[in-house]
C-alpha positions as CSV (number, residue, x, y, z in Angstrom):
1,M,152.3,53.8,94.6
2,K,148.9,53.8,96.3
3,F,150.5,52.1,99.3
4,I,153.1,54.8,99.7
5,N,150.5,57.6,99.3
6,Y,148.4,55.8,102.0
7,L,151.4,55.8,104.3
8,K,152.0,59.5,103.7
9,S,148.3,60.3,104.4
10,L,148.5,58.3,107.7
11,A,151.6,60.2,108.7
12,E,150.2,63.6,107.7
13,A,146.8,63.1,109.3
14,N,148.2,63.7,112.8
15,S,145.5,61.9,114.7
16,G,145.6,59.1,117.2
17,Q,144.1,56.5,114.9
18,S,146.3,57.3,112.0
19,S,149.5,57.0,114.1
20,K,148.3,53.7,115.4
21,A,147.6,52.4,111.9
22,F,151.0,53.7,110.7
23,A,152.7,51.9,113.6
24,V,151.0,48.6,112.8
25,L,151.8,48.9,109.1
26,A,155.4,49.9,109.8
27,S,156.0,47.0,112.2
28,T,154.4,44.5,109.8
29,L,156.5,45.7,106.9
30,I,159.7,45.6,109.0
31,S,158.9,42.1,110.2
32,F,158.1,40.9,106.7
33,I,161.5,42.3,105.4
34,T,163.3,40.7,108.3
35,G,161.6,37.3,107.6
36,L,162.6,37.6,103.9
37,V,166.2,38.3,104.9
38,L,166.3,35.3,107.1
39,C,164.8,33.1,104.4
40,F,167.5,34.3,101.9
41,A,170.2,33.8,104.5
42,I,169.2,30.1,105.1
43,S,168.8,29.6,101.3
44,Y,172.2,31.0,100.6
45,D,173.7,28.9,103.4
46,V,172.2,25.7,101.9
47,Y,173.2,26.7,98.4
48,V,176.9,27.3,99.3
49,D,177.7,24.0,100.9
50,G,174.5,22.0,101.0
51,V,174.3,22.1,104.8
52,V,172.6,24.6,107.2
53,D,175.4,26.0,109.3
54,S,173.4,28.9,110.6
55,N,172.1,28.9,114.1
56,L,168.4,28.2,113.6
57,E,167.5,28.5,117.2
58,D,168.6,32.2,117.3
59,M,166.8,32.8,114.0
60,G,163.7,31.3,115.5
61,I,163.9,33.5,118.6
62,L,164.4,36.5,116.3
63,M,161.2,35.6,114.4
64,L,159.4,35.1,117.7
65,C,160.5,38.5,118.8
66,M,159.3,40.0,115.5
67,G,155.9,38.5,116.0
68,G,155.8,40.1,119.5
69,F,156.8,43.4,117.8
70,V,153.9,43.2,115.4
71,G,151.5,42.0,118.2
72,G,152.6,44.8,120.5
73,S,152.0,47.5,118.0
74,S,148.6,46.0,117.2
75,I,147.4,46.0,120.8
76,S,147.1,49.7,121.1
77,K,145.2,49.9,117.8
78,I,142.8,47.1,118.8
79,F,142.0,48.5,122.2
80,G,141.9,52.1,120.9
81,D,139.3,51.1,118.2
82,Q,137.2,49.2,120.7
83,A,137.3,52.2,123.1
84,E,136.4,54.6,120.3
85,S,133.5,52.5,119.0
86,R,132.2,52.2,122.6
87,A,132.5,56.0,123.1
88,D,130.7,56.6,119.7
89,R,127.9,54.3,120.7
90,H,127.4,56.1,124.0
91,R,127.7,59.6,122.4
92,H,125.2,58.8,119.7
93,A,122.8,57.3,122.2
94,Y,123.1,60.4,124.3
95,I,122.6,62.7,121.4
96,H,119.5,60.8,120.1
97,D,117.9,60.5,123.5
98,N,118.5,64.0,124.9
99,N,118.8,66.4,122.0
100,S,117.4,66.6,118.6
101,N,119.5,69.6,117.6
102,Y,122.4,67.5,116.2
103,N,122.9,66.4,112.6
104,D,123.7,62.7,112.5
105,S,126.0,62.9,109.5
106,D,128.8,64.9,111.1
107,D,127.6,65.7,114.6
108,D,127.6,69.5,114.0
109,F,125.2,71.7,115.9
110,V,122.2,72.5,113.7
111,P,119.7,75.0,115.3
112,N,116.0,74.3,115.1
113,E,114.3,76.4,112.4
114,D,110.9,78.0,112.8
115,E,108.2,78.1,110.1
116,E,109.9,80.8,107.9
117,G,113.2,78.9,107.8
118,Q,115.0,81.3,110.2
119,P,117.1,80.0,113.0
C-alpha cells in the first residue's frame, strides 16, 4: 500500500524529478513482470512435455531489450540528478559568497533586520 501511495505522490507532484523517478519505477516494474511471465512460460513448457520447445533466443533478445528499456529510462534520471546537484552546489556557493540575505534552509529571501528587529 505504501508503494502505491508513493507512485501516486510521484505522479501528482508534477515536477521533473518526480516524473523521472516515476518513469524508472514504471519501467522496472514492467520489466520485472515481463521477466516473470517468461519464467512461467518456460516452466510451463518444461512441465507439459519435459522439453523446452520455446525459442530461447527470442526470449533472450526480449530480456535484453527490457534491460535497455530500464537503462534508457534511468539515464535521464542519472544525468538530471547530476546536473541538479551541480547547479545546487554553484547556487549555494554563489549565495554564500555574494549575499548574506538568504536563509540556507529553504533559500527564501530574508531581509536584514536592524537593532529593533524591524526589516
